[in-house]
MDTraj code that builds the backbone (N, CA, C; nanometers):
import mdtraj as md
import numpy as np

residues = "HIS CYS SER ASP ARG VAL LEU ASP CYS MET GLY LYS PRO HIS PHE SER ILE TYR ARG ARG PHE TYR LYS ARG PHE TYR GLU LEU ASN LYS LYS PHE GLY MET ASP GLN TYR LEU VAL PRO TYR MET ILE SER SER HIS PRO GLY SER THR LEU GLU ASP ALA ILE GLU LEU ALA LEU TYR LEU LYS GLU ILE ASN TYR HIS PRO GLU GLN VAL GLN ASP PHE TYR PRO THR PRO SER THR ILE SER THR CYS MET TYR TYR THR GLY LEU ASP PRO ARG ASP GLY LYS SER VAL TYR VAL PRO LYS SER PRO HIS GLU LYS ALA MET GLN ARG ALA LEU ILE GLN TYR LYS ASN PRO LYS ASN TYR ASP LEU VAL ARG GLU ALA LEU ILE LYS ALA GLY ARG THR ASP LEU ILE GLY ASN GLY GLY LYS CYS LEU ILE ARG PRO PRO LYS ARG VAL ASN ALA SER ARG GLY ILE LYS VAL SER PRO ASP SER ARG LYS ASN THR ASP LYS LYS ARG ARG".split()
xyz = np.array([
    [-0.0053, -0.5717, 0.9807],
    [-0.0738, -0.6683, 0.8962],
    [-0.2175, -0.6259, 0.8830],
    [-0.2903, -0.6927, 0.7966],
    [-0.4325, -0.6590, 0.7850],
    [-0.5209, -0.7796, 0.8153],
    [-0.4602, -0.8934, 0.8456],
    [-0.5361, -1.0122, 0.8835],
    [-0.5571, -1.0098, 1.0346],
    [-0.6835, -1.0113, 1.0746],
    [-0.7120, -1.0081, 1.2182],
    [-0.6522, -1.1289, 1.2909],
    [-0.6480, -1.2436, 1.2237],
    [-0.5893, -1.3628, 1.2849],
    [-0.4411, -1.3419, 1.3134],
    [-0.3691, -1.2824, 1.2186],
    [-0.2265, -1.2553, 1.2375],
    [-0.2088, -1.1467, 1.3430],
    [-0.2924, -1.0446, 1.3376],
    [-0.2853, -0.9383, 1.4378],
    [-0.3100, -0.9926, 1.5782],
    [-0.4004, -1.0895, 1.5900],
    [-0.4227, -1.1538, 1.7202],
    [-0.2939, -1.2193, 1.7687],
    [-0.2232, -1.2886, 1.6783],
    [-0.0957, -1.3521, 1.7162],
    [0.0076, -1.2479, 1.7580],
    [0.0029, -1.1321, 1.6947],
    [0.0971, -1.0245, 1.7277],
    [0.0595, -0.9515, 1.8562],
    [-0.0636, -0.9760, 1.9029],
    [-0.1109, -0.9033, 2.0210],
    [-0.1506, -0.7607, 1.9871],
    [-0.1941, -0.7392, 1.8630],
    [-0.2317, -0.6050, 1.8156],
    [-0.3833, -0.5952, 1.7995],
    [-0.4369, -0.4733, 1.7998],
    [-0.5810, -0.4552, 1.7750],
    [-0.6173, -0.4991, 1.6331],
    [-0.7433, -0.5282, 1.6129],
    [-0.7895, -0.5702, 1.4808],
    [-0.7760, -0.4576, 1.3781],
    [-0.7776, -0.4982, 1.2531],
    [-0.7500, -0.4070, 1.1429],
    [-0.8532, -0.2949, 1.1322],
    [-0.9748, -0.3199, 1.1723],
    [-1.0778, -0.2152, 1.1667],
    [-1.0367, -0.0944, 1.2516],
    [-0.9666, -0.1176, 1.3601],
    [-0.9174, -0.0078, 1.4452],
    [-0.8165, 0.0762, 1.3678],
    [-0.7243, 0.0100, 1.2976],
    [-0.6255, 0.0822, 1.2177],
    [-0.6946, 0.1629, 1.1076],
    [-0.7922, 0.1025, 1.0413],
    [-0.8633, 0.1744, 0.9336],
    [-0.9300, 0.3011, 0.9878],
    [-0.9919, 0.2909, 1.1055],
    [-1.0542, 0.4098, 1.1647],
    [-0.9487, 0.5141, 1.1988],
    [-0.8364, 0.4714, 1.2550],
    [-0.7276, 0.5630, 1.2874],
    [-0.6740, 0.6302, 1.1606],
    [-0.6514, 0.5517, 1.0568],
    [-0.6001, 0.6003, 0.9288],
    [-0.6917, 0.7109, 0.8727],
    [-0.8206, 0.6805, 0.8718],
    [-0.9180, 0.7764, 0.8191],
    [-0.9177, 0.9054, 0.9013],
    [-0.9214, 0.8916, 1.0323],
    [-0.9243, 1.0093, 1.1202],
    [-0.7954, 1.0904, 1.1097],
    [-0.6821, 1.0223, 1.1007],
    [-0.5528, 1.0883, 1.0876],
    [-0.5513, 1.1798, 0.9651],
    [-0.5955, 1.1277, 0.8518],
    [-0.5928, 1.2090, 0.7302],
    [-0.7015, 1.3159, 0.7286],
    [-0.8129, 1.2897, 0.7938],
    [-0.9155, 1.3940, 0.8086],
    [-0.8596, 1.5129, 0.8872],
    [-0.7915, 1.4839, 0.9988],
    [-0.7346, 1.5908, 1.0809],
    [-0.6211, 1.6636, 1.0078],
    [-0.5416, 1.5902, 0.9322],
    [-0.4362, 1.6548, 0.8530],
    [-0.4962, 1.7557, 0.7559],
    [-0.6029, 1.7134, 0.6899],
    [-0.6688, 1.8018, 0.5928],
    [-0.7305, 1.9223, 0.6637],
    [-0.7997, 1.8960, 0.7738],
    [-0.8667, 2.0018, 0.8489],
    [-0.7684, 2.1102, 0.8948],
    [-0.6507, 2.0690, 0.9416],
    [-0.5539, 2.1640, 0.9944],
    [-0.4452, 2.2031, 0.8936],
    [-0.4643, 2.1619, 0.7678],
    [-0.3692, 2.1990, 0.6625],
    [-0.2297, 2.1423, 0.6849],
    [-0.2228, 2.0261, 0.7419],
    [-0.0923, 1.9651, 0.7717],
    [-0.0564, 1.8639, 0.6631],
    [0.0719, 1.8442, 0.6459],
    [0.1219, 1.7524, 0.5450],
    [0.2022, 1.6424, 0.6149],
    [0.1286, 1.5522, 0.6836],
    [0.1918, 1.4432, 0.7563],
    [0.1459, 1.3112, 0.6955],
    [0.2258, 1.2072, 0.7150],
    [0.1955, 1.0785, 0.6550],
    [0.2135, 0.9664, 0.7564],
    [0.1380, 0.8607, 0.7359],
    [0.1586, 0.7389, 0.8119],
    [0.2521, 0.6503, 0.7307],
    [0.3485, 0.5928, 0.7959],
    [0.4401, 0.5004, 0.7292],
    [0.4277, 0.3658, 0.8006],
    [0.3505, 0.2749, 0.7412],
    [0.3316, 0.1453, 0.8061],
    [0.4627, 0.0678, 0.8163],
    [0.4762, -0.0054, 0.9235],
    [0.5914, -0.0929, 0.9460],
    [0.5486, -0.2327, 0.9032],
    [0.6091, -0.2840, 0.7987],
    [0.5689, -0.4126, 0.7430],
    [0.6560, -0.5259, 0.7972],
    [0.5895, -0.6346, 0.8379],
    [0.6618, -0.7527, 0.8824],
    [0.6058, -0.8732, 0.8075],
    [0.6944, -0.9555, 0.7577],
    [0.6510, -1.0758, 0.6852],
    [0.6798, -1.1995, 0.7687],
    [0.6032, -1.3027, 0.7419],
    [0.6246, -1.4360, 0.7992],
    [0.6115, -1.4423, 0.9509],
    [0.5309, -1.3552, 1.0081],
    [0.5058, -1.3623, 1.1523],
    [0.4278, -1.4902, 1.1816],
    [0.4488, -1.5539, 1.2970],
    [0.3664, -1.6701, 1.3313],
    [0.2181, -1.6376, 1.3138],
    [0.1483, -1.7300, 1.2495],
    [0.0071, -1.7099, 1.2187],
    [-0.0159, -1.6688, 1.0754],
    [0.0870, -1.6173, 1.0077],
    [0.0717, -1.5671, 0.8714],
    [0.0910, -1.6783, 0.7685],
    [-0.0118, -1.6993, 0.6878],
    [-0.0065, -1.7958, 0.5780],
    [0.0165, -1.7200, 0.4476],
    [0.0348, -1.7932, 0.3393],
    [0.0450, -1.7274, 0.2080],
    [-0.0823, -1.6484, 0.1795],
    [-0.1962, -1.7030, 0.2178],
    [-0.3237, -1.6337, 0.1958],
    [-0.3268, -1.5005, 0.2700],
    [-0.2723, -1.4978, 0.3917],
    [-0.2670, -1.3728, 0.4677],
    [-0.1735, -1.2728, 0.4002],
    [-0.0614, -1.3211, 0.3488],
    [0.0334, -1.2333, 0.2790],
    [-0.0303, -1.1773, 0.1521],
    [-0.1110, -1.2579, 0.0845],
    [-0.1824, -1.2105, -0.0350],
    [-0.2835, -1.1038, 0.0044],
    [-0.3552, -1.1270, 0.1142],
    [-0.4513, -1.0284, 0.1643],
    [-0.3811, -0.8949, 0.1929],
    [-0.2628, -0.9025, 0.2512],
    [-0.1862, -0.7816, 0.2800],
    [-0.1422, -0.7137, 0.1505],
    [-0.0962, -0.7916, 0.0536],
    [-0.0557, -0.7345, -0.0755],
    [-0.1735, -0.6636, -0.1424],
    [-0.2913, -0.7219, -0.1355],
    [-0.4104, -0.6591, -0.1948],
    [-0.4460, -0.5297, -0.1230],
    [-0.4303, -0.5274, 0.0086],
    [-0.4557, -0.4040, 0.0825],
    [-0.3544, -0.2966, 0.0427],
    [-0.2277, -0.3340, 0.0327],
    [-0.1247, -0.2373, -0.0068],
    [-0.1539, -0.1826, -0.1462],
    [-0.2020, -0.2679, -0.2348],
    [-0.2403, -0.2226, -0.3696],
    [-0.3569, -0.1241, -0.3589],
    [-0.4543, -0.1565, -0.2744],
    [-0.5719, -0.0710, -0.2554],
    [-0.5323, 0.0703, -0.2122],
    [-0.4349, 0.0808, -0.1207],
    [-0.3951, 0.2132, -0.0722],
    [-0.2761, 0.2708, -0.1502],
    [-0.2355, 0.1982, -0.2541],
    [-0.1252, 0.2431, -0.3407],
    [0.0032, 0.2680, -0.2605],
    [0.0351, 0.1730, -0.1736],
    [0.1554, 0.1822, -0.0921],
    [0.2490, 0.0688, -0.1307],
    [0.3722, 0.1032, -0.1614],
    [0.4703, 0.0058, -0.2085],
    [0.5945, 0.0136, -0.1205],
    [0.5958, -0.0647, -0.0119],
    [0.7071, -0.0540, 0.0830],
    [0.8410, -0.0963, 0.0230],
    [0.9409, -0.0172, 0.0515],
    [1.0762, -0.0512, 0.0085],
    [1.1429, -0.1399, 0.1123],
    [1.1004, -0.1275, 0.2369],
    [1.1591, -0.2060, 0.3446],
    [1.0527, -0.2932, 0.4095],
    [1.0885, -0.4185, 0.4283],
    [1.0011, -0.5137, 0.4960],
    [1.0882, -0.5911, 0.5934],
    [1.0407, -0.6068, 0.7149],
    [1.1145, -0.6819, 0.8160],
    [1.0639, -0.8256, 0.8169],
    [1.1518, -0.9205, 0.7934],
    [1.1148, -1.0613, 0.8082],
    [1.1120, -1.0932, 0.9569],
    [1.0155, -1.1744, 0.9978],
    [1.0100, -1.2134, 1.1383],
    [1.1260, -1.3064, 1.1705],
    [1.1954, -1.2739, 1.2748],
    [1.2973, -1.3614, 1.3328],
    [1.2728, -1.3664, 1.4817],
    [1.2813, -1.4846, 1.5398],
    [1.2536, -1.4960, 1.6835],
    [1.3527, -1.4166, 1.7681],
    [1.2988, -1.3491, 1.8679],
    [1.3815, -1.2746, 1.9635],
    [1.3451, -1.3230, 2.1041],
    [1.4398, -1.3234, 2.1927],
    [1.4151, -1.3799, 2.3269],
    [1.2990, -1.3140, 2.4011],
    [1.2309, -1.3943, 2.4785],
    [1.1281, -1.3501, 2.5736],
    [1.0061, -1.2842, 2.5116],
    [0.9678, -1.3260, 2.3906],
    [0.8451, -1.2720, 2.3314],
    [0.7457, -1.3839, 2.3081],
    [0.6193, -1.3493, 2.3095],
    [0.5142, -1.4470, 2.2822],
    [0.5277, -1.4982, 2.1392],
    [0.5632, -1.4093, 2.0472],
    [0.5791, -1.4500, 1.9071],
    [0.6880, -1.5555, 1.8917],
    [0.7958, -1.5423, 1.9664],
    [0.9041, -1.6406, 1.9610],
    [0.8574, -1.7745, 2.0172],
    [0.7796, -1.7682, 2.1224],
    [0.7230, -1.8904, 2.1792],
    [0.6384, -1.9618, 2.0731],
    [0.5562, -1.8852, 2.0007],
    [0.4737, -1.9422, 1.8937],
    [0.5619, -2.0014, 1.7845],
    [0.6677, -1.9297, 1.7508],
    [0.7581, -1.9747, 1.6454],
    [0.8165, -2.1118, 1.6784],
    [0.8627, -2.1295, 1.7998],
    [0.9288, -2.2546, 1.8374],
    [0.8329, -2.3678, 1.8715],
    [0.7156, -2.3361, 1.9252],
    [0.6244, -2.4418, 1.9694],
    [0.5098, -2.4680, 1.8727],
    [0.4754, -2.3664, 1.7903],
    [0.3579, -2.3800, 1.7041],
    [0.2284, -2.3671, 1.7820],
    [0.2398, -2.3151, 1.9046],
    [0.1227, -2.2965, 1.9905],
    [0.1180, -2.1535, 2.0411],
    [-0.0043, -2.1025, 2.0575],
    [-0.0211, -1.9723, 2.1209],
    [-0.0225, -1.9969, 2.2718],
    [0.0759, -1.9455, 2.3456],
    [0.0828, -1.9747, 2.4896],
    [-0.0340, -1.9171, 2.5690],
    [-0.1069, -1.8238, 2.5100],
    [-0.2186, -1.7624, 2.5819],
    [-0.3400, -1.8539, 2.5882],
    [-0.3568, -1.9405, 2.4843],
    [-0.4741, -2.0284, 2.4849],
    [-0.4416, -2.1728, 2.4481],
    [-0.3156, -2.2011, 2.4130],
    [-0.2744, -2.3370, 2.3804],
    [-0.3147, -2.3856, 2.2426],
    [-0.3740, -2.2971, 2.1612],
    [-0.4186, -2.3373, 2.0273],
    [-0.3011, -2.3383, 1.9295],
    [-0.3132, -2.4251, 1.8293],
    [-0.2101, -2.4338, 1.7255],
    [-0.2046, -2.3058, 1.6436],
    [-0.0833, -2.2700, 1.6042],
    [-0.0592, -2.1515, 1.5225],
    [0.0291, -2.1940, 1.4045],
    [-0.0133, -2.1581, 1.2838],
    [0.0705, -2.1872, 1.1674],
    [0.1964, -2.1010, 1.1759],
    [0.3119, -2.1615, 1.1489],
    [0.4375, -2.0876, 1.1538],
    [0.5145, -2.1103, 1.0240],
    [0.5283, -2.0047, 0.9423],
    [0.6099, -2.0196, 0.8212],
    [0.7577, -2.0260, 0.8610],
    [0.8221, -2.1384, 0.8299],
    [0.9620, -2.1549, 0.8710],
    [1.0573, -2.1751, 0.7547],
    [1.0090, -2.2309, 0.6450],
    [1.1028, -2.2582, 0.5354],
    [1.1493, -2.1258, 0.4748],
    [1.2764, -2.1161, 0.4445],
    [1.3269, -1.9921, 0.3833],
    [1.2532, -1.9557, 0.2545],
    [1.2106, -2.0579, 0.1803],
    [1.1417, -2.0294, 0.0536],
    [1.0027, -1.9685, 0.0778],
    [0.9280, -2.0246, 0.1724],
    [0.7965, -1.9660, 0.2010],
    [0.8110, -1.8260, 0.2583],
    [0.9099, -1.8070, 0.3448],
    [0.9344, -1.6737, 0.4009],
    [0.9661, -1.5745, 0.2878],
    [1.0435, -1.6187, 0.1899],
    [1.0769, -1.5323, 0.0759],
    [0.9522, -1.4998, -0.0056],
    [0.8623, -1.5983, -0.0224],
    [0.7385, -1.5720, -0.0966],
    [0.6514, -1.4710, -0.0222],
    [0.6400, -1.4857, 0.1104],
    [0.5572, -1.3914, 0.1863],
    [0.6145, -1.2503, 0.1772],
    [0.7444, -1.2394, 0.1862],
    [0.8077, -1.1077, 0.1751],
    [0.7867, -1.0498, 0.0352],
    [0.8055, -1.1327, -0.0665],
    [0.7881, -1.0882, -0.2052],
    [0.6459, -1.0379, -0.2295],
    [0.5474, -1.1029, -0.1703],
    [0.4087, -1.0584, -0.1883],
    [0.3889, -0.9167, -0.1354],
    [0.4524, -0.8850, -0.0233],
    [0.4396, -0.7502, 0.0320],
    [0.5046, -0.6481, -0.0617],
    [0.6067, -0.6916, -0.1332],
    [0.6772, -0.6046, -0.2281],
    [0.6519, -0.6528, -0.3712],
    [0.5245, -0.6832, -0.4003],
    [0.4875, -0.7417, -0.5295],
    [0.5235, -0.6539, -0.6491],
    [0.5371, -0.5242, -0.6297],
    [0.5690, -0.4319, -0.7402],
    [0.7155, -0.4395, -0.7832],
    [0.8019, -0.4915, -0.6985],
    [0.9436, -0.5002, -0.7306],
    [0.9639, -0.6087, -0.8364],
    [1.0150, -0.5731, -0.9541],
    [1.0332, -0.6720, -1.0610],
    [1.1183, -0.7922, -1.0196],
    [1.2089, -0.7728, -0.9255],
    [1.2933, -0.8844, -0.8790],
    [1.2106, -0.9919, -0.8089],
    [1.0920, -0.9560, -0.7628],
    [1.0080, -1.0495, -0.6887],
    [0.9053, -1.1218, -0.7753],
    [0.9034, -1.0918, -0.9046],
    [0.7991, -1.1445, -0.9934],
    [0.7830, -1.2964, -0.9820],
    [0.8925, -1.3704, -0.9963],
    [0.8828, -1.5165, -0.9960],
    [0.8310, -1.5708, -0.8635],
    [0.8766, -1.5144, -0.7522],
    [0.8285, -1.5592, -0.6209],
    [0.6810, -1.5251, -0.6003],
    [0.6397, -1.4060, -0.6439],
    [0.4990, -1.3664, -0.6301],
    [0.4115, -1.4591, -0.7147],
    [0.4543, -1.4835, -0.8361],
    [0.3779, -1.5729, -0.9255],
    [0.3661, -1.7121, -0.8641],
    [0.4770, -1.7650, -0.8144],
    [0.4763, -1.8971, -0.7515],
    [0.3810, -1.8993, -0.6316],
    [0.3855, -1.7964, -0.5493],
    [0.2988, -1.7897, -0.4307],
    [0.1519, -1.7841, -0.4710],
    [0.1200, -1.7047, -0.5718],
    [-0.0188, -1.6931, -0.6159],
    [-0.0697, -1.8256, -0.6721],
    [0.0139, -1.8931, -0.7480],
    [-0.0247, -2.0240, -0.8022],
    [-0.0429, -2.1234, -0.6882],
    [0.0518, -2.1277, -0.5960],
    [0.0455, -2.2207, -0.4825],
    [-0.0795, -2.1973, -0.3987],
    [-0.1191, -2.0714, -0.3826],
    [-0.2367, -2.0373, -0.3014],
    [-0.3669, -2.0484, -0.3804],
    [-0.3579, -2.0851, -0.5081],
    [-0.4791, -2.0956, -0.5898],
    [-0.5376, -1.9608, -0.6256],
    [-0.4550, -1.8575, -0.6337],
    [-0.5017, -1.7222, -0.6636],
    [-0.4497, -1.6732, -0.7985],
    [-0.4596, -1.7591, -0.9004],
    [-0.4158, -1.7181, -1.0339],
    [-0.5047, -1.6071, -1.0894],
    [-0.6188, -1.5811, -1.0246],
    [-0.7035, -1.4688, -1.0647],
    [-0.6324, -1.3352, -1.0442],
    [-0.5241, -1.3364, -0.9672],
    [-0.4487, -1.2131, -0.9409],
    [-0.3284, -1.1977, -1.0346],
    [-0.3210, -1.2868, -1.1349],
    [-0.2180, -1.2773, -1.2383],
    [-0.2894, -1.2406, -1.3671],
    [-0.2637, -1.1222, -1.4170],
    [-0.3319, -1.0793, -1.5390],
    [-0.3192, -0.9304, -1.5572],
    [-0.4047, -0.8765, -1.6416],
    [-0.3987, -0.7347, -1.6743],
    [-0.5103, -0.6540, -1.6096],
    [-0.5974, -0.7199, -1.5338],
    [-0.7083, -0.6512, -1.4701],
    [-0.6636, -0.5620, -1.3551],
    [-0.7482, -0.4701, -1.3172],
    [-0.7169, -0.3738, -1.2126],
    [-0.6907, -0.4352, -1.0761],
    [-0.7462, -0.5527, -1.0496],
    [-0.7268, -0.6158, -0.9193],
    [-0.6054, -0.7084, -0.9163],
    [-0.5430, -0.7299, -1.0303],
    [-0.4295, -0.8216, -1.0385],
    [-0.3049, -0.7614, -0.9743],
    [-0.2268, -0.8475, -0.9103],
    [-0.1015, -0.8032, -0.8490],
    [0.0126, -0.8007, -0.9507],
    [0.0135, -0.8981, -1.0414],
    [0.1200, -0.9031, -1.1428],
    [0.0593, -0.9345, -1.2791],
    [0.1343, -0.8998, -1.3818],
    [0.0922, -0.9282, -1.5187],
    [0.1273, -1.0723, -1.5538],
    [0.0667, -1.1250, -1.6609],
    [0.1032, -1.2608, -1.7029],
    [0.2502, -1.2646, -1.7442],
    [0.3091, -1.3831, -1.7373],
    [0.4509, -1.3922, -1.7769],
    [0.4680, -1.3663, -1.9251],
    [0.5812, -1.3098, -1.9595],
    [0.6117, -1.2861, -2.1012],
    [0.6822, -1.4094, -2.1551],
    [0.6504, -1.4425, -2.2789],
    [0.7129, -1.5588, -2.3431],
    [0.7880, -1.5112, -2.4666],
    [0.8918, -1.5828, -2.4990],
    [0.9702, -1.5473, -2.6169],
    [0.9049, -1.6088, -2.7392],
    [0.8771, -1.5253, -2.8393],
    [0.8253, -1.5709, -2.9676],
    [0.9474, -1.6126, -3.0498],
    [0.9701, -1.7429, -3.0584],
    [1.0920, -1.7946, -3.1213],
    [1.1075, -1.7499, -3.2660],
    [0.9971, -1.7373, -3.3389],
    [1.0089, -1.7008, -3.4795],
    [1.0571, -1.5572, -3.4987],
    [1.0285, -1.4701, -3.4022],
    [1.0687, -1.3297, -3.4149],
    [1.1711, -1.2883, -3.3110],
    [1.1929, -1.3723, -3.2089],
    [1.2902, -1.3401, -3.1051],
    [1.2471, -1.2263, -3.0146],
    [1.1147, -1.2062, -3.0001],
    [1.0647, -1.0988, -2.9134],
    [0.9805, -1.1585, -2.8021],
    [0.9705, -1.0832, -2.6923],
    [0.8886, -1.1280, -2.5803],
    [0.7458, -1.0803, -2.6003],
    [0.6510, -1.1708, -2.5787],
    [0.5095, -1.1355, -2.5869],
    [0.4367, -1.1985, -2.4702],
    [0.3306, -1.1332, -2.4262],
    [0.2506, -1.1919, -2.3198],
    [0.1467, -1.2818, -2.3840],
    [0.0936, -1.3791, -2.3090],
    [-0.0092, -1.4665, -2.3654],
    [-0.1285, -1.3876, -2.4180],
    [-0.1666, -1.2784, -2.3518],
    [-0.2804, -1.1974, -2.3959],
    [-0.2540, -1.1320, -2.5302],
    [-0.1335, -1.0789, -2.5505],
    [-0.1047, -1.0109, -2.6765],
    [-0.0967, -1.1114, -2.7909],
    [-0.0588, -1.2362, -2.7613],
    [-0.0530, -1.3390, -2.8643],
    [-0.1939, -1.3677, -2.9145],
    [-0.2940, -1.3699, -2.8255],
    [-0.4323, -1.3927, -2.8658],
    [-0.4782, -1.2822, -2.9601],
    [-0.4447, -1.1572, -2.9273],
    [-0.4839, -1.0457, -3.0129],
    [-0.4194, -1.0557, -3.1503],
    [-0.2936, -1.0990, -3.1556],
    [-0.2229, -1.1126, -3.2812],
    [-0.2880, -1.2224, -3.3649],
    [-0.3252, -1.3331, -3.2994],
    [-0.3908, -1.4423, -3.3707],
    [-0.5230, -1.3975, -3.4317],
    [-0.5984, -1.3139, -3.3602],
    [-0.7256, -1.2636, -3.4111],
    [-0.7037, -1.1755, -3.5328],
    [-0.5970, -1.0951, -3.5315],
    [-0.5699, -1.0034, -3.6421],
    [-0.5312, -1.0793, -3.7681],
    [-0.4715, -1.1973, -3.7533],
    [-0.4290, -1.2747, -3.8683],
    [-0.5460, -1.3393, -3.9391],
    [-0.6564, -1.3620, -3.8676],
    [-0.7720, -1.4328, -3.9260],
    [-0.8469, -1.3469, -4.0197],
])
top = md.Topology()
chain = top.add_chain()
for i, resn in enumerate(residues, 1):
    res = top.add_residue(resn, chain, resSeq=i)
    for name in ("N", "CA", "C"):
        top.add_atom(name, md.element.get_by_symbol(name[0]), res)
traj = md.Trajectory(xyz[None], top)
């Protein structure tokens, strides 16, 4: 993950440590003429992860141009701190409350955000962005995760995006 709060729940070092490792790894690969890659292991809906955290992760993946084909949904496993958090909503190390995504629909939205490029996930990603108040990430700009929805132009029977309809209206004037 890239959210330090979620990484704390996972018992992992903060994201700045990973960024330094990532940079050094590729520097050494270049220096020694090696062709090696890091393949991040993605997990969705871990205790502590909110929709906002999943969006933050999706934006980071966009930044590094990484589009994971496989994502592991969190499921509780015996004898782990994460499972304790999942069932109690508390971090056993300090007793503080931890947000736990439990509904299958929210879990699906968090997973879809990590795989925002997959066309099958469009509706879930859009719903998650709207729910999180991040409609700024729906559009044609470089920072957007998804494009605006296409609408059917009933008079012509073709799909058009809201942006292209504005351009067409301007041309008619």
